[in-house]
Structures are given as structure tokens and as C-alpha cells.
VEXDREN-2710 file (C-alpha; in Angstrom, 1 decimal):
% VEXDREN-2710
k/r/px/py/pz
1/MET/42.5/-42.6/13.7
2/LYS/44.0/-42.9/17.1
3/VAL/43.8/-40.1/19.6
4/ASN/47.6/-39.7/19.8
5/ASN/47.7/-39.2/16.0
6/TRP/45.0/-36.5/16.2
7/LEU/47.0/-34.8/18.9
8/ILE/50.2/-34.9/16.9
9/ILE/48.4/-33.5/13.9
10/LEU/47.0/-30.7/16.0
11/LEU/50.4/-29.8/17.5
12/LEU/52.0/-29.8/14.0
13/PHE/49.2/-27.6/12.7
14/ALA/49.5/-25.2/15.6
15/PHE/53.2/-24.9/15.0
16/ILE/52.9/-24.3/11.3
17/ILE/50.2/-21.5/11.6
18/ARG/52.4/-19.8/14.2
19/ILE/55.6/-19.9/12.3
20/VAL/54.2/-18.8/8.9
21/PRO/54.9/-16.0/8.0
22/ILE/57.9/-15.8/10.3
23/SER/58.4/-12.0/9.9
24/PHE/54.8/-11.2/10.9
25/PRO/54.0/-9.1/12.9
26/ASP/56.6/-6.3/12.8
27/PHE/58.4/-5.6/16.0
28/THR/57.4/-2.7/18.2
29/SER/60.4/-0.7/19.6
30/ASP/60.1/-2.6/22.9
31/GLU/60.1/-6.0/21.1
32/ALA/63.1/-4.8/19.0
33/ARG/64.8/-3.9/22.3
34/ILE/64.3/-7.4/23.7
35/ALA/65.5/-8.9/20.4
36/TYR/68.7/-6.8/20.4
37/ARG/69.2/-7.4/24.2
38/ALA/69.0/-11.2/23.5
39/PHE/71.7/-10.8/20.8
40/ALA/73.9/-8.9/23.3
41/LEU/73.4/-11.4/26.1
42/SER/74.0/-14.4/23.8
43/THR/77.2/-13.0/22.4
44/THR/78.8/-10.9/25.3
45/GLY/76.9/-12.0/28.4
46/LYS/75.9/-8.3/28.9
47/ASP/72.6/-6.5/28.1
48/GLU/72.3/-3.5/25.8
49/LEU/73.6/-1.1/28.5
50/GLY/76.6/-3.2/29.3
51/ARG/75.4/-4.9/32.6
52/SER/76.4/-8.5/33.1
53/PHE/73.4/-10.9/33.3
54/PRO/71.1/-8.5/35.1
55/VAL/67.8/-9.4/36.8
56/LEU/65.9/-6.3/35.9
57/PHE/66.0/-4.8/32.4
58/ASN/65.2/-1.3/31.0
59/SER/62.3/-0.2/28.9
60/LEU/60.7/3.2/28.2
61/ASP/57.7/2.3/30.3
62/ASN/58.8/0.1/33.2
63/TYR/61.3/-2.3/34.6
64/GLN/61.2/-5.6/32.7
65/LEU/61.6/-8.9/34.5
66/PRO/64.2/-11.3/33.2
67/VAL/62.6/-14.5/31.9
68/VAL/61.4/-13.3/28.5
69/SER/64.8/-11.7/27.7
70/TYR/66.7/-14.8/28.6
71/ILE/64.3/-17.1/26.7
72/THR/64.8/-14.9/23.6
73/ALA/68.6/-15.0/24.1
74/LEU/68.5/-18.8/24.0
75/GLY/66.8/-18.6/20.6
76/VAL/69.3/-16.1/19.3
77/LEU/72.2/-18.2/20.6
78/ILE/70.9/-21.2/18.6
79/PHE/69.6/-19.5/15.4
80/GLY/71.6/-16.2/15.3
81/LYS/70.5/-12.6/15.0
82/THR/67.4/-13.4/12.8
83/ASP/63.7/-13.2/13.1
84/LEU/63.6/-17.0/13.5
85/GLY/66.1/-16.8/16.4
86/VAL/64.0/-14.3/18.2
87/ARG/60.6/-15.8/17.5
88/ILE/61.1/-19.5/17.7
89/PRO/61.1/-19.8/21.5
90/PHE/57.7/-18.2/21.7
91/ILE/56.3/-20.2/18.7
92/LEU/57.3/-23.4/20.6
93/ILE/55.8/-22.1/23.8
94/GLY/52.6/-21.2/22.0
95/THR/52.4/-24.7/20.5
96/ALA/53.1/-26.3/23.9
97/ILE/50.1/-24.4/25.3
98/VAL/47.9/-26.5/23.0
99/LEU/49.3/-29.6/24.6
100/LEU/48.8/-28.3/28.1
101/ILE/45.2/-27.4/27.4
102/TYR/44.7/-31.0/26.2
103/GLN/46.2/-32.4/29.4
104/LEU/44.2/-30.0/31.6
105/SER/41.0/-31.1/29.8
106/ARG/41.6/-34.7/30.8
107/PHE/41.1/-33.7/34.5
108/PHE/37.7/-32.2/33.9
109/MET/36.3/-34.8/31.6
110/ASP/37.1/-38.4/30.7
111/ASP/35.7/-38.1/27.1
112/ILE/38.7/-37.9/24.8
113/LYS/36.6/-36.1/22.2
114/TYR/36.3/-33.2/24.6
115/SER/40.0/-33.0/25.0
116/ILE/40.6/-33.0/21.2
117/PHE/38.0/-30.2/20.7
118/ALA/39.7/-28.1/23.5
119/ALA/43.1/-28.5/21.9
120/ALA/41.8/-27.8/18.5
121/LEU/40.1/-24.6/19.6
122/ALA/43.3/-23.5/21.4
123/SER/45.4/-24.2/18.3
124/LEU/43.1/-21.8/16.3
125/SER/42.7/-19.0/18.8
126/PRO/43.8/-15.8/17.0
127/GLY/45.0/-14.2/20.2
128/LEU/47.1/-17.2/21.2
129/ILE/48.5/-17.4/17.7
130/PHE/49.4/-13.7/17.5
131/PHE/51.1/-13.6/20.8
132/SER/53.1/-16.7/20.0
133/LYS/54.9/-14.8/17.2
134/PHE/57.1/-12.3/19.1
135/PRO/58.8/-11.8/22.5
136/ASN/56.2/-11.0/25.2
137/GLU/55.5/-11.9/28.8
138/TYR/51.9/-12.8/28.3
139/ILE/52.3/-16.1/26.3
140/VAL/55.1/-17.2/28.7
141/SER/52.8/-16.4/31.7
142/ILE/50.0/-18.4/30.2
143/PHE/52.4/-21.3/29.6
144/LEU/53.8/-21.3/33.1
145/THR/50.3/-20.9/34.7
146/LEU/49.0/-23.9/32.8
147/ILE/52.1/-25.9/33.8
148/LEU/51.5/-25.0/37.5
149/ILE/47.8/-26.1/37.3
150/THR/48.5/-29.4/35.4
151/GLN/51.4/-30.2/37.8
152/VAL/49.4/-29.5/40.9
153/LEU/46.5/-31.6/39.6
154/LYS/48.8/-34.6/39.2
155/GLU/48.7/-37.3/41.9
156/ARG/52.4/-37.0/42.7
157/LEU/53.6/-33.4/43.0
158/ARG/57.4/-32.9/43.2
159/LEU/58.5/-30.1/45.5
160/PRO/61.7/-29.0/43.6
161/LEU/59.7/-28.8/40.3
162/MET/57.0/-26.8/42.0
163/LEU/59.6/-24.3/43.3
164/VAL/61.2/-23.9/39.9
165/ILE/57.8/-23.2/38.3
166/VAL/56.9/-20.6/41.0
167/LEU/60.2/-18.8/40.6
168/LEU/59.9/-18.7/36.8
169/MET/56.4/-17.3/37.1
170/LEU/57.5/-14.6/39.6
171/LEU/60.4/-13.6/37.3
172/THR/58.2/-13.4/34.2
173/SER/55.5/-10.9/34.9
174/LYS/54.3/-8.7/37.8
175/ALA/50.8/-9.8/36.9
176/LEU/51.7/-13.3/38.1
177/TRP/52.5/-11.9/41.5
178/PHE/48.8/-11.5/42.0
179/VAL/47.6/-14.5/39.9
180/LEU/49.9/-17.2/41.3
181/LEU/48.6/-17.6/44.9
182/PRO/44.8/-17.6/44.1
183/VAL/45.3/-20.0/41.2
184/LEU/47.6/-22.3/43.3
185/LEU/45.0/-22.2/46.2
186/LEU/42.1/-23.1/43.9
187/THR/44.1/-25.9/42.2
188/LEU/45.2/-27.4/45.5
189/PHE/41.5/-27.4/46.5
190/LEU/40.5/-29.3/43.4
191/ASN/43.1/-32.0/43.9
192/LYS/41.4/-34.3/46.5
193/LYS/44.3/-36.8/46.4
194/ILE/46.8/-34.4/48.2
195/LYS/46.7/-34.5/52.0
196/LYS/46.0/-31.4/53.9
197/ARG/49.5/-31.1/55.3
198/GLU/51.0/-31.4/51.8
199/LYS/48.6/-28.7/50.5
200/ILE/49.8/-26.3/53.2
201/LEU/53.4/-27.1/52.3
202/PHE/52.8/-26.5/48.6
203/PHE/50.9/-23.3/49.2
204/ALA/53.9/-22.1/51.4
205/VAL/56.2/-22.8/48.4
206/GLY/54.1/-20.3/46.4
207/LEU/53.6/-17.8/49.2
208/ILE/57.1/-17.4/50.6
209/PRO/59.0/-16.7/47.2
210/THR/56.1/-14.3/46.3
211/VAL/56.5/-12.3/49.5
212/ILE/60.3/-12.2/49.2
213/ILE/60.3/-11.0/45.6
214/ILE/57.7/-8.3/46.1
215/TYR/59.6/-7.1/49.2
216/LEU/62.9/-7.0/47.3
217/TYR/61.3/-5.2/44.3
218/LEU/59.7/-2.5/46.5
219/ASN/63.1/-1.9/48.1
220/ILE/65.1/-1.3/44.9
221/GLN/65.5/2.2/43.4
222/GLN/62.2/3.3/41.7
223/GLY/60.6/-0.1/42.6
224/MET/57.6/1.5/44.3
225/ARG/57.2/4.1/41.6
226/SER/57.3/1.4/38.9
227/LEU/54.6/-0.6/40.7
228/VAL/52.3/2.4/41.2
229/GLU/52.7/3.8/37.6
230/ASN/52.5/0.6/35.7
231/SER/50.7/-2.0/37.9
232/PHE/48.4/0.2/40.0
233/PRO/47.6/3.2/37.8
234/ILE/44.1/3.1/39.4
235/ILE/45.6/4.5/42.6
236/SER/46.9/7.6/40.9
237/ASP/44.1/8.3/38.4
238/VAL/43.2/12.0/38.7
239/THR/39.6/11.5/37.4
240/ILE/38.6/9.3/40.3
241/LYS/40.4/11.5/42.9
242/ASN/38.6/14.6/41.6
243/GLY/35.3/12.7/41.6
244/ILE/35.7/11.8/45.3
245/GLU/36.7/15.4/46.2
246/LYS/33.7/16.7/44.3
247/LEU/31.4/14.5/46.3
248/ARG/33.1/15.6/49.6
249/SER/32.6/19.3/48.6
250/GLN/28.9/18.8/48.5
251/GLU/28.6/17.5/52.1
252/ALA/26.3/19.4/54.4
253/SER/27.9/21.2/57.4
254/GLY/28.1/19.1/60.5
255/TRP/28.3/15.8/58.4
256/PRO/29.6/13.0/60.7
257/THR/33.3/12.3/60.1
258/LEU/32.8/8.6/60.4
259/LEU/30.0/8.6/57.8
260/ASP/32.3/10.7/55.5
261/ARG/35.0/8.0/55.7
262/ILE/32.5/5.2/55.0
263/ILE/30.8/6.8/52.0
264/PHE/33.5/8.9/50.4
265/ASN/36.8/7.0/50.5
266/LYS/39.3/5.4/48.3
267/ALA/37.3/2.2/48.0
268/TYR/35.9/3.9/44.9
269/PHE/39.2/3.1/43.3
270/ILE/38.5/-0.6/43.7
271/VAL/34.8/-0.3/42.5
272/THR/36.0/1.5/39.4
273/GLY/38.7/-1.1/38.9
274/ILE/36.1/-3.9/39.1
275/PHE/34.0/-2.3/36.5
276/HIS/37.1/-1.8/34.3
277/TRP/37.9/-5.5/34.8
278/PHE/34.6/-6.7/33.4
279/SER/34.4/-4.1/30.7
280/GLU/37.9/-5.2/29.4
281/LEU/37.0/-8.9/29.7
282/SER/34.1/-8.5/27.3
283/LEU/32.6/-10.7/24.6
284/SER/33.5/-8.1/22.0
285/ARG/37.2/-8.5/22.9
286/LEU/37.0/-12.3/23.0
287/PHE/34.9/-13.0/19.9
288/THR/34.9/-9.9/17.6
289/GLU/38.1/-7.8/17.7
290/LEU/40.9/-8.2/20.2
291/ASP/42.4/-4.8/19.4
292/SER/41.3/-2.2/16.9
293/THR/44.8/-0.7/16.5
294/GLY/46.4/-3.9/15.0
295/ASN/49.1/-3.7/17.7
296/PHE/47.8/-6.8/19.5
297/GLY/45.9/-8.8/17.0
298/PHE/44.8/-9.8/13.5
299/LEU/42.5/-7.5/11.6
300/LYS/38.8/-8.0/12.7
301/LEU/39.7/-11.2/14.6
302/GLY/39.1/-11.4/18.4
303/SER/40.7/-13.8/20.8
304/PHE/38.4/-16.4/19.3
305/SER/36.5/-16.5/16.1
306/LYS/33.0/-15.1/16.2
307/LEU/31.7/-18.6/15.6
308/VAL/33.0/-19.9/18.8
309/ILE/30.6/-17.8/20.9
310/ILE/27.8/-20.3/20.1
311/PRO/29.5/-23.4/21.8
312/PHE/30.8/-21.1/24.5
313/PHE/27.3/-20.1/25.7
314/VAL/26.2/-23.8/25.4
315/GLY/29.2/-24.7/27.4
316/LEU/28.3/-22.2/30.1
317/THR/24.9/-23.8/30.5
318/PHE/26.6/-27.2/30.7
319/LEU/28.9/-25.7/33.4
320/ILE/25.9/-24.6/35.5
321/LYS/24.1/-27.9/35.3
322/GLY/27.2/-30.2/35.2
323/ARG/29.5/-31.6/37.8
324/LYS/30.9/-29.4/40.6
325/ARG/34.4/-29.3/39.3
326/PHE/33.3/-27.9/35.9
327/LYS/32.1/-24.7/37.7
328/PHE/35.7/-23.9/38.6
329/LEU/36.6/-23.3/35.0
330/SER/34.7/-19.9/35.1
331/LEU/36.4/-19.2/38.5
332/TYR/39.8/-19.7/36.9
333/ILE/38.9/-17.0/34.3
334/LEU/38.2/-14.5/37.1
335/LEU/41.4/-15.4/39.0
336/VAL/43.8/-15.2/36.1
337/THR/42.4/-11.9/34.8
338/PHE/42.2/-10.3/38.3
339/PRO/45.1/-7.8/37.7
340/LEU/42.8/-5.9/35.3
341/VAL/41.2/-4.5/38.4
342/PHE/44.2/-2.3/39.1
343/LEU/44.9/-1.1/35.6
344/TYR/42.1/1.6/35.1
345/PRO/42.2/3.7/32.9
346/VAL/45.0/1.8/31.1
347/LYS/43.8/-0.8/28.5
348/ASN/46.1/-3.8/28.4
349/THR/44.9/-6.3/25.8
350/GLY/47.5/-8.9/26.9
351/PHE/45.7/-9.7/30.1
352/ILE/42.7/-10.9/28.2
353/LEU/44.8/-13.8/26.9
354/PHE/45.0/-15.3/30.3
355/ALA/41.3/-16.3/30.0
356/LEU/41.6/-18.0/26.6
357/PRO/42.7/-21.5/27.7
358/PHE/39.6/-21.7/30.0
359/VAL/37.4/-20.2/27.3
360/ALA/38.6/-23.0/25.0
361/LEU/37.7/-25.6/27.7
362/ILE/34.3/-24.2/28.2
363/SER/33.6/-23.9/24.4
364/ALA/34.8/-27.5/24.0
365/LEU/32.1/-28.6/26.5
366/GLY/29.5/-26.9/24.4
367/LEU/30.9/-28.3/21.1
368/LYS/30.9/-31.8/22.5
369/ILE/27.1/-32.0/22.5
370/PHE/26.9/-31.1/18.7
371/ASN/26.6/-33.7/16.0
372/GLN/30.0/-34.9/14.8
373/LYS/29.4/-33.7/11.3
374/ILE/28.4/-30.2/12.6
375/ALA/31.6/-30.2/14.6
376/VAL/33.7/-31.0/11.5
377/ILE/31.9/-28.2/9.6
378/PHE/32.5/-25.9/12.5
379/PHE/36.3/-26.4/12.4
380/ILE/36.5/-26.2/8.7
381/ILE/34.9/-22.7/8.9
382/LEU/37.3/-21.7/11.6
383/ILE/40.3/-22.8/9.6
384/ALA/39.0/-21.1/6.5
385/GLU/38.4/-17.9/8.3
386/PHE/41.9/-17.9/9.7
387/LEU/43.5/-18.8/6.3
388/VAL/41.6/-16.0/4.6
389/ASN/42.9/-13.5/7.2
390/LEU/46.4/-14.9/6.7
391/TRP/46.0/-14.5/2.9
392/PHE/45.2/-10.8/3.3
393/ILE/47.8/-10.3/6.0
394/GLN/48.8/-7.0/4.4
395/ALA/45.6/-5.6/5.6
396/SER/46.6/-6.4/9.2
397/ILE/50.0/-4.8/8.6
398/LYS/48.5/-1.6/7.3
399/ASN/46.1/-1.5/10.2
400/SER/49.0/-1.6/12.6
401/ASN/50.9/1.0/10.6
402/GLN/51.1/3.5/13.5
403/TYR/52.0/1.0/16.2
404/ARG/54.2/-1.6/14.5
405/GLN/56.4/0.6/12.3
406/GLY/58.3/-2.1/10.4
407/TRP/58.6/0.3/7.5
408/ILE/61.5/2.0/9.3
409/LYS/63.6/-1.1/8.7
410/GLY/64.5/-0.1/5.1
411/ALA/65.7/3.3/6.1
412/ILE/67.8/2.0/9.0
413/GLN/69.5/-0.7/6.9
414/GLU/70.4/1.9/4.3
415/ALA/71.8/4.1/7.0
416/ASP/73.9/1.1/8.1
417/ALA/75.5/1.0/4.7
418/TYR/76.5/4.7/5.0
419/ALA/77.8/4.3/8.6
420/SER/81.2/3.0/7.6
421/ASN/82.2/6.4/6.2
422/TYR/79.7/8.9/7.7
423/SER/77.9/9.6/11.0
424/ILE/74.1/9.2/10.8
425/ALA/71.4/11.3/12.4
426/PHE/67.7/10.3/12.7
427/SER/64.8/12.5/13.7
428/ASP/63.6/11.3/17.1
429/ASN/59.9/11.6/16.1
430/LEU/60.1/9.0/13.3
431/THR/59.0/6.3/15.8
432/GLY/58.3/6.2/19.5
433/ASP/61.8/5.0/20.3
434/ILE/64.1/4.4/17.3
435/ILE/67.3/3.4/19.0
436/PRO/66.2/-0.3/19.6
437/PHE/65.4/-0.5/15.8
438/ILE/68.9/0.9/15.0
439/GLU/70.6/-1.6/17.3
440/TRP/68.6/-4.6/15.9
441/TYR/68.6/-3.8/12.2
442/THR/72.2/-2.7/11.8
443/HIS/75.7/-4.2/12.4
444/PHE/75.9/-2.2/15.6
445/ARG/78.3/-3.7/18.2
446/PRO/76.9/-4.1/21.7
447/GLU/79.9/-2.5/23.4
448/ASP/79.4/0.7/21.4
449/GLY/76.1/1.4/23.2
450/TYR/77.1/0.7/26.9
451/GLU/75.9/3.2/29.5
452/ASP/77.1/3.6/33.0
453/ILE/73.7/3.0/34.7
454/LYS/73.3/0.3/37.3
455/LEU/69.5/0.2/37.5
456/PRO/67.9/2.2/34.6
457/TYR/64.2/3.1/34.9
458/LYS/62.6/4.4/31.8
459/PHE/66.0/5.3/30.4
460/HIS/66.0/6.6/26.8
461/GLN/69.2/6.1/24.8
462/THR/69.8/9.0/22.4
463/ARG/73.2/8.2/20.9
464/VAL/74.8/4.9/19.9
465/SER/78.2/4.8/18.1
466/LYS/77.9/6.7/14.8
467/PHE/74.1/7.1/15.2
468/ARG/72.5/10.1/17.0
469/LEU/69.0/11.5/17.4
470/ILE/67.8/14.9/16.3
471/VAL/65.5/16.4/18.9
472/SER/63.0/19.2/18.6
473/GLU/65.5/21.7/20.1
474/SER/68.2/20.9/17.6
475/THR/69.4/23.6/15.2
476/PHE/71.1/23.3/11.8
477/TYR/73.9/25.1/10.0
478/GLU/75.9/24.7/6.8
479/CYS/79.0/22.7/7.5
480/GLY/82.4/24.4/7.1
481/PHE/85.2/22.3/8.2
482/ASP/82.9/20.0/10.2
483/ARG/82.2/16.6/8.8
484/PRO/78.4/16.5/7.9
485/PRO/76.2/13.4/8.6
486/TYR/73.6/11.7/6.5
487/ILE/70.3/12.9/7.9
488/PHE/67.2/10.7/7.9
489/ALA/64.7/13.5/8.7
490/SER/61.1/13.7/9.6
491/GLU/58.8/16.4/8.1
492/ARG/59.3/18.4/11.2
493/ASP/63.1/18.6/10.8
494/LEU/63.0/18.9/7.0
495/LYS/61.0/22.1/7.3
496/LYS/63.4/23.5/9.9
497/ILE/66.5/22.7/7.7
498/GLN/65.0/24.1/4.5
499/GLU/64.2/27.4/6.3
500/GLU/68.0/27.9/6.8
501/ILE/69.7/25.8/4.1
502/LYS/68.9/24.9/0.5
503/VAL/69.0/21.2/0.3
504/LEU/66.7/18.6/-1.4
505/PRO/66.0/15.1/-0.2
506/GLN/68.0/12.4/-1.8
507/LYS/65.5/9.7/-1.2
508/LEU/62.0/9.2/0.4
509/TYR/60.8/6.4/2.6
510/LYS/57.1/5.6/2.9
511/ASN/55.1/3.8/5.5
512/TYR/52.6/1.0/4.9
513/LEU/49.9/3.5/3.9
514/ARG/52.2/5.0/1.2
515/GLU/52.7/8.2/3.2
516/VAL/56.2/9.8/3.1
517/MET/57.7/9.5/6.6
518/VAL/61.5/9.8/6.1
519/TYR/63.5/12.2/4.0
520/LEU/67.1/11.2/3.4
521/LEU/69.3/14.3/3.1
522/PRO/72.8/14.2/1.6
523/PRO/75.8/15.1/3.9
524/LYS/75.6/18.9/3.6
525/VAL/74.0/19.9/6.9
526/CYS/75.5/19.9/10.4
527/ILE/73.6/19.8/13.7
528/HIS/73.9/21.7/16.9
END
């Protein structure tokens, strides 16, 4: 069979296993927010808060950069307010990553078998598959990083295309603010066909927009706070600060000030960050379990199958003994995961994904030296393992019960049916942030949720149209002439209500572990 045919088969296979099942995994509240925002942008030209085509978006944790939201909006514009509309752009991007890994492999080795192996491994990477199924910045960041590398390695590099790629990267993820320049510099070094003057020019195309965007971001309202809280938490970690102060308190009297500054200083933040970097980028994450919560991965499947660790180590030995340019594959892994240095004590599984394309390339090097029959058996086992996990997908859903609360969808859709005649109240502790789920899973109109906030930072909506939240301070009373709402109560609020008013739940809603989570109360109770 021709190479082109194999590549087409691999791409088709990669697409199918990313799109089936289309509704898995359930959205988190932040992903539901992006989905609803995409619907609002595609239908009204405004985001969920009523701002016309903004550059920075709101979330409960941070400012969100625009590229992911606008990509999602394009999918919703074409396919409507559906799971397919939200997910299809990322499924296509995840499939395109397989093609880009194939193209990148052609630079490192002429043997076409190596390129096919690299693409096949990427198509079966559980981490890359999982993150190709919902809106997120990580899969887009990997896609753009690979485009940057493959374009720079070409003999003829076009300046306008280079500038577009750089701007898209800078507007996708703050992690790429730190990854872009080192990756660009290394890739320019690898391309021996570009003249020195051109290399300086192309590096400037990466440097100048990066400096401008970081400067602009730091000068917006809450920009510095956002960067410190979410991108550099290591700087504000109390444990490290207390450790440094404890060491200083044990100094002898008369200790030289200069020596104090040399030994006991904030450089310990960086040392701790480096240890955090390598502890997060571990073999257990790559080859055994990407994430134990189920929020960021399939059950008991790491970024790569456990079997891939064998050719990976063989590939590493080949890297050491092989041609000089092979050695840069491991350097790429360090450069693209470098933001992990700043994240201690936060664990961010998404950053591990940046290493996966290069892990696939290294593993393909090791796999190439195996007998062809062994290689075929190897891939059959990989496919079988993934299909078995897909067959028992309900186990992964239950595992992520606390983090991906898709069970709330049924309660919200039933509330939507009542909303034409009644107002609706939800307990605020049913999920971390229930408003995005309400906006996405109901017939809610975007204009009914607009807020007069120009640049929201960690803004939490509490009321949209006929839907409101019950907070812990809320009190309840028997309605007189007031019009009562339907209440979707948590156990916390059910107990408070039943202490004052005799009312029984009309219906119960359970989570994936068959635990009762929501109690539907008939319209008899009013809320202060």
C-alpha cells in the first residue's frame, strides 16, 4: 500500500476515534461557558455579558484569551447550538496534529516508515484524543506550535504567514508567551538553509509582538494580578516564603548581609519550580495515568499507553547515539513544558500535552528498529486497549463525577420547561458554577444575561432572566401573595427549608454514582 494511502487511513482513523462518542466527555462549567459564549457570539456578535467582539473574556479563574472562543463560535455558526457544533473544530484540530507530526518527522528522518509510526502513535495518544473533544487552549496551542515549527523548517518561509501564526499563538494561551520565543529560536537554529539576516528578521517577528502583547496585558485592569495568581503562583506561594523566613530566623548574629542575600533569597522559588516541572513531567503521567480525577483523561490511561514506554526508552538511546539533530527532540520537550516551572503548587495536566508530539517522535525512533511483525502486534494491542476503554466509557464518566457534572443537564432542561410560567431557583452549591450550564442547556436568550462590566475578572453571574441562585445566606418563607418559584435544591437548602416549611420533594435527580444531588420542590416556598 502507498504511503499516501496509509496516511489517509491514519487521519480518518484519528478523526473517527475523536468524534465517537460526540457527547463525551461532559463539559465542565468553564467549557459550558465557552460553548454558550460561542453561541452568543455567532448569533449576536456579543459575548455572554453583552460586549461586542471582545479580546479578553471572563471566567471564574482568570481572563481568557480570545482564539479558543472564536474557534468555537465558528463551529456553532456552522452546526448550531449542539455538541457537534462546539466540539467539531477541536476534533479537526486534533486530527490535523497527526498530519503535522507526520510532516515534522520528515525533517528528522528520511525513512517513511518512521513518519508513519510517529503519526500512528499520535493518532492513538489518549491525551491528545481526550483534549481534542472539547473547547480548550491546550490542543490549539499544540497545533499552532507544530505549525510554527514545520513552517520555520521549510526552505522558504513567508513573513506574513509567520506573523499570523505568531499572533494566533499569543492570543491563544499565556503559556505560549513563554514557549514561543525559545521554540522559534531553536527551530531557526535547526534550519541551516535560512541566512543569518533572515533568522534575525524572523526572530524579531516573534519577539516584537510578544513584548507588545505582554506589555498591553500588564497595563489592563487586573492584568498583573491575573498573571501572578494564575501564571506565576510560585511567586506568591506561602509555604516557600515561610521556609525562606524560617531559614533567615536561624542565622547567627553578625551574619554578613551579602551572604544572607546570596543564600537565603527568592531564587528558591525558581529551584522549587524546577523540581515541580520535572515532577509533573513524569513517566507516570505520560504512560500510566494522566489524571486520577477523570477531569483530564480516560480512566487509567496516561498521555500514552503503558506499552509505548518500551520504544520510548529505545528511542532515547537512539537519540543519544544518533545524528545531532535528533538530540533536539528532547530539548523541544523541555522548552514547550517550561511554563510548569512557574506553576507550583498548582497542578496543570494540560501542560503535559505539549510534550506529546515529541514523545511520539522519540517513540517512533525506537519502534522503527523492531521487526515489522512486532510493530504490527504493538499497534494492534494499542488499538485494542483504547477500544476496551471506549467500550467501558461509563467507568470514565463515573470517575469524573465530581469534576465533569453532566448529570446536572437533566435537571436544568426540566427547569427550562417550567420557566415559561414560573421563575426558577437553583442552589449555588450544586456545581462549582451552575450559570454557564443554565445558559447552555436551556433556551436562554443572550440579551437576558447582559451585565454592564467592561473588563470582568473572575466575575460570577448569579441571576439570568427567570433563573436565580440560592446562596448560603438565603432564607425561606411561605408565600402569601408572592409568586413562588420552582426550587432545585441541594441537601443544604432542603434541610433549611424543611426546618421552616412542610414541603416534600416532587422529584429527585442523581449523579453518576447514583447519589441524590438535586431535590425539586414544588412552587410553595419563597426566598429572601
